[in-house]
C-alpha positions as CSV (number, residue, x, y, z in Angstrom):
1,M,10.6,9.6,11.2
2,P,14.2,8.6,10.7
3,L,15.3,7.8,7.2
4,S,15.4,4.1,6.4
5,C,18.1,2.5,4.5
6,T,18.7,-0.9,3.0
7,P,21.9,-2.5,4.3
8,M,24.4,-3.5,1.7
9,F,25.5,-7.1,1.9
10,R,28.5,-8.4,0.1
11,R,28.0,-11.6,-1.7
12,P,30.1,-14.5,-0.3
13,R,33.3,-15.0,-2.3
14,L,34.7,-18.3,-3.5
15,L,38.0,-18.8,-5.2
16,I,38.3,-21.8,-7.5
17,V,41.9,-22.8,-8.2
18,G,42.1,-25.0,-11.3
19,C,38.7,-24.3,-12.7
20,G,38.3,-27.0,-15.3
21,D,35.4,-29.4,-15.8
22,V,34.6,-29.9,-12.1
23,G,35.1,-26.3,-11.3
24,L,32.7,-25.2,-14.0
25,R,30.1,-27.7,-12.6
26,V,30.6,-26.1,-9.1
27,L,30.2,-22.7,-10.7
28,R,26.8,-23.7,-12.2
29,L,25.6,-25.0,-8.9
30,L,26.4,-21.8,-7.0
31,G,25.0,-19.4,-9.6
32,P,24.7,-15.7,-9.0
33,R,24.4,-16.0,-5.2
34,W,28.1,-16.2,-5.0
35,Q,30.9,-14.1,-6.4
36,V,33.3,-16.7,-7.8
37,F,36.9,-16.0,-8.7
38,A,38.6,-18.5,-11.0
39,L,42.4,-18.7,-11.1
40,S,43.9,-19.8,-14.5
41,S,47.4,-19.8,-15.8
42,S,46.1,-19.5,-19.4
43,A,45.1,-16.2,-20.8
44,D,43.2,-18.1,-23.5
45,R,40.7,-19.4,-20.9
46,L,39.8,-16.1,-19.3
47,A,37.0,-15.3,-21.7
48,A,35.4,-18.7,-21.3
49,L,35.6,-18.4,-17.5
50,R,34.0,-15.0,-17.6
51,A,31.2,-16.2,-19.9
52,A,30.5,-19.0,-17.3
53,G,29.9,-16.4,-14.6
54,A,33.3,-16.3,-12.9
55,K,35.6,-13.4,-12.4
56,P,38.8,-14.8,-14.0
57,L,42.3,-14.1,-12.5
58,L,45.5,-14.7,-14.4
59,G,48.0,-16.5,-12.2
60,D,50.4,-19.4,-12.3
61,L,50.9,-21.7,-9.3
62,D,54.4,-22.4,-10.7
63,R,55.2,-18.6,-10.4
64,P,54.4,-17.5,-6.9
65,E,55.0,-13.8,-7.8
66,T,51.8,-13.9,-9.9
67,L,49.6,-14.9,-6.9
68,G,49.6,-11.7,-4.9
69,R,46.0,-10.9,-5.6
70,L,44.8,-14.1,-3.8
71,A,45.6,-12.8,-0.3
72,G,42.4,-12.1,1.6
73,L,40.3,-12.4,-1.6
74,A,37.8,-15.1,-0.8
75,D,35.8,-16.5,2.1
76,R,36.2,-20.0,0.8
77,V,38.7,-21.8,-1.5
78,L,38.2,-24.8,-3.7
79,H,41.6,-26.2,-4.7
80,L,41.3,-28.4,-7.9
81,A,44.7,-27.8,-9.4
82,P,46.9,-30.9,-9.9
83,P,50.5,-31.1,-8.5
84,P,53.5,-30.7,-10.8
85,G,54.3,-33.5,-13.1
86,S,57.4,-34.7,-11.4
87,G,59.0,-35.0,-8.0
88,D,57.5,-36.2,-4.7
89,T,56.3,-32.8,-3.3
90,D,53.7,-30.3,-4.4
91,S,55.2,-26.9,-4.9
92,R,52.0,-25.6,-6.4
93,T,50.0,-26.1,-3.2
94,R,52.9,-24.6,-1.2
95,H,52.8,-21.4,-3.4
96,L,49.0,-21.2,-3.1
97,L,49.1,-21.5,0.7
98,Q,51.9,-19.0,1.0
99,A,49.7,-16.5,-0.9
100,L,46.6,-17.2,1.1
101,A,48.5,-16.8,4.4
102,R,49.4,-13.2,3.7
103,R,46.1,-11.9,4.9
104,D,42.8,-13.2,6.3
105,A,43.0,-16.9,5.7
106,P,39.8,-18.4,4.2
107,R,37.1,-19.7,6.4
108,S,37.1,-23.1,4.6
109,L,39.4,-24.7,2.1
110,V,38.5,-27.9,0.1
111,Y,41.1,-29.9,-1.7
112,V,40.3,-32.6,-4.3
113,S,42.9,-35.3,-3.7
114,T,43.1,-38.9,-5.0
115,T,42.5,-42.4,-3.5
116,G,45.9,-43.3,-5.0
117,V,47.4,-42.2,-1.7
118,Y,46.5,-45.6,-0.2
119,G,48.5,-47.6,-2.7
120,D,47.5,-51.2,-3.4
121,C,45.1,-52.5,-0.7
122,Q,44.6,-55.9,-2.3
123,G,40.8,-55.4,-2.7
124,A,40.2,-54.6,1.0
125,R,37.2,-52.4,1.9
126,F,38.1,-49.6,4.3
127,D,37.3,-46.1,5.5
128,E,39.3,-42.9,5.7
129,T,41.3,-44.0,8.8
130,R,43.5,-46.4,6.8
131,A,47.2,-45.6,6.8
132,L,48.6,-44.1,3.6
133,A,51.0,-46.1,1.5
134,P,51.5,-44.2,-1.8
135,A,53.3,-46.4,-4.4
136,T,54.0,-43.7,-7.1
137,N,55.5,-40.2,-7.1
138,R,52.1,-39.1,-8.5
139,A,50.5,-40.3,-5.3
140,R,53.3,-39.0,-3.1
141,R,52.8,-35.5,-4.4
142,R,49.2,-35.7,-3.3
143,V,50.2,-36.9,0.2
144,D,52.5,-33.9,0.4
145,A,49.7,-31.6,-0.6
146,E,47.4,-33.0,2.0
147,R,50.0,-32.6,4.7
148,Q,50.6,-29.0,3.8
149,L,46.8,-28.2,3.8
150,R,46.3,-29.9,7.2
151,A,49.1,-27.8,8.7
152,F,47.6,-24.6,7.1
153,G,44.2,-25.3,8.7
154,Q,45.7,-26.0,12.1
155,R,47.8,-22.8,12.0
156,F,45.3,-20.4,10.6
157,G,42.0,-21.9,11.8
158,S,40.6,-22.7,8.3
159,V,38.3,-25.7,8.0
160,V,40.2,-27.9,5.6
161,S,38.4,-30.7,3.8
162,L,40.4,-33.3,2.0
163,L,38.3,-35.1,-0.6
164,R,39.9,-38.4,-1.8
165,V,38.5,-39.1,-5.2
166,P,38.7,-42.2,-7.5
167,G,37.9,-42.4,-11.2
168,I,35.7,-39.5,-12.4
169,Y,33.3,-40.1,-15.2
170,G,30.6,-38.3,-17.1
171,A,29.3,-38.3,-20.6
172,D,30.0,-34.6,-21.2
173,R,33.5,-34.8,-19.6
174,E,36.5,-35.2,-21.9
175,G,37.7,-38.7,-21.6
176,G,35.0,-39.3,-19.0
177,H,33.1,-42.1,-20.6
178,P,34.3,-45.8,-20.9
179,R,32.9,-45.8,-24.5
180,E,36.1,-44.3,-25.8
181,R,38.2,-47.1,-24.4
182,L,35.7,-49.7,-25.7
183,L,35.8,-48.2,-29.2
184,A,39.6,-48.2,-29.1
185,G,39.6,-51.9,-28.3
186,T,41.6,-51.6,-25.1
187,P,41.8,-54.9,-23.3
188,V,41.1,-55.5,-19.6
189,L,42.5,-58.0,-17.1
190,R,41.2,-61.5,-16.8
191,R,39.1,-62.0,-13.7
192,E,41.9,-63.8,-11.7
193,D,44.2,-60.9,-12.2
194,D,41.7,-58.1,-12.0
195,V,41.5,-55.2,-9.5
196,Y,38.6,-53.5,-7.8
197,T,37.9,-49.9,-9.0
198,N,35.9,-47.0,-7.6
199,H,34.0,-44.3,-9.3
200,I,32.2,-41.0,-8.9
201,H,30.1,-39.1,-11.5
202,A,31.5,-35.6,-12.2
203,D,28.1,-34.0,-11.2
204,D,28.2,-35.8,-7.8
205,L,31.8,-34.7,-7.3
206,A,30.8,-31.1,-7.9
207,R,28.0,-31.4,-5.4
208,A,30.3,-33.0,-2.8
209,C,32.7,-30.0,-3.2
210,V,29.9,-27.6,-2.5
211,A,28.8,-29.7,0.5
212,A,32.3,-29.7,1.9
213,L,32.7,-26.0,1.5
214,F,29.7,-25.5,3.9
215,R,29.5,-28.6,6.0
216,G,33.1,-30.0,6.1
217,L,34.6,-30.8,9.5
218,P,38.0,-29.3,10.4
219,Q,40.9,-31.2,8.9
220,R,38.7,-34.0,7.8
221,T,39.2,-36.6,5.0
222,V,36.2,-37.8,3.0
223,H,36.0,-40.5,0.3
224,V,34.0,-39.1,-2.6
225,C,32.8,-42.3,-4.4
226,D,29.6,-43.9,-5.3
227,D,28.3,-47.3,-4.0
228,T,29.7,-49.4,-6.9
229,K,31.9,-52.3,-6.0
230,L,33.1,-53.8,-9.3
231,L,36.2,-55.3,-10.7
232,M,37.5,-53.1,-13.5
233,G,36.8,-55.7,-16.2
234,D,33.2,-56.0,-15.0
235,Y,32.8,-52.3,-15.1
236,F,33.9,-52.2,-18.8
237,D,31.6,-55.2,-19.5
238,L,28.7,-53.3,-18.0
239,A,29.5,-50.2,-20.0
240,A,29.8,-52.2,-23.2
241,D,26.4,-53.8,-22.6
242,L,24.8,-50.5,-21.9
243,C,26.4,-48.9,-25.0
244,G,25.6,-51.9,-27.3
245,L,29.3,-52.5,-27.9
246,P,31.4,-55.7,-27.8
247,R,32.8,-56.5,-24.4
248,P,36.6,-55.9,-24.2
249,A,39.1,-58.7,-24.6
250,R,40.6,-60.2,-21.4
251,I,44.3,-60.6,-21.0
252,S,46.7,-61.8,-18.3
253,R,48.7,-59.5,-16.1
254,A,51.9,-60.6,-17.9
255,E,50.3,-59.7,-21.2
256,A,49.3,-56.3,-19.8
257,V,52.9,-55.6,-18.7
258,A,54.1,-56.3,-22.2
259,Q,51.3,-54.2,-23.9
260,M,50.6,-51.2,-21.7
261,N,52.5,-48.0,-20.8
262,P,53.6,-47.6,-17.1
263,V,50.9,-45.1,-16.2
264,R,48.0,-47.2,-17.4
265,L,49.7,-50.3,-15.8
266,S,49.9,-48.5,-12.5
267,F,46.1,-48.2,-12.3
268,L,45.9,-52.0,-12.8
269,S,48.3,-52.6,-9.9
270,E,46.1,-51.1,-7.1
271,S,42.9,-52.7,-5.8
272,R,40.6,-51.2,-3.2
273,R,37.0,-50.8,-2.2
274,L,36.2,-47.5,-0.5
275,A,33.6,-46.9,2.2
276,N,31.7,-43.7,1.7
277,D,29.8,-43.3,5.0
278,R,31.3,-39.9,5.8
279,L,30.2,-38.5,2.4
280,K,26.6,-39.4,3.2
281,L,26.4,-38.9,6.9
282,E,28.8,-35.9,7.5
283,L,28.4,-34.0,4.3
284,G,24.8,-35.1,3.9
285,L,25.2,-35.9,0.2
286,R,22.5,-38.0,-1.4
287,L,24.1,-39.3,-4.6
288,R,22.4,-38.5,-7.8
289,Y,24.1,-41.5,-9.4
290,P,24.5,-44.0,-6.6
291,T,26.1,-46.6,-9.0
292,V,27.8,-46.5,-12.4
293,R,24.8,-48.1,-14.0
294,E,22.7,-45.0,-13.3
295,G,25.5,-42.7,-14.3
296,L,26.2,-44.5,-17.6
297,L,22.5,-44.7,-18.4
298,A,22.2,-40.9,-17.9
299,G,24.5,-40.4,-20.9
């Protein structure tokens, strides 16, 4: 009788680039079934990443010479790293893709972008086919990253998923709960000047990332948002009521211009309502927190 042997199977490999809050949530979802590598530019974070179950890699997207180990390393890549803080192009994504292109491009690559790439839509409801109109350099850097990733997928045959994400919240996420702004007494716009805002709970975003890694369509864009359609002031009123806190003061847009810094003001200058049909139908995601009410009540 011939000797029998047990075949050795290599665990599938995932590389997370920019493994912060959302990356750690993805890591917890995948568990030991996957071998997960986490790229970090900070040596101080390596121990925490290792404790969370990842194999940490020290590398800096601003220093391409440190990225040599990424070539051919992983079957799939989750790109969560933000662009640089200035300019209108994303050199970090360019350096990452150059490293990945050196050997055996990943089967799938998921990038978490922003809905800011659309600019101000004056409250219109729309899907992912809407033309891009970024109004800030911050959004233009994201558009540049998306273009680079699409080109990479077309050239090397990787399935690239572009997840356009609005405001991320979650009670256990730093700065992720409106309670902090409410306690600080930050005002909101009066109704006639207000803008529509979109949201996604951090846990649902992590689940969407995993779904896209496995079920994403080639070079496809997906809105990752919940079903909420609220003006920003109404969102904070709801949060105040649920937290047992006073509702925020309402001010005019002219008063906001005088009181707020340019970054915060930019978020009050863009109004849109996102359709999320692709998220549900193509990625097959059933939202754990379909509206902000469920998400805020959860913590």
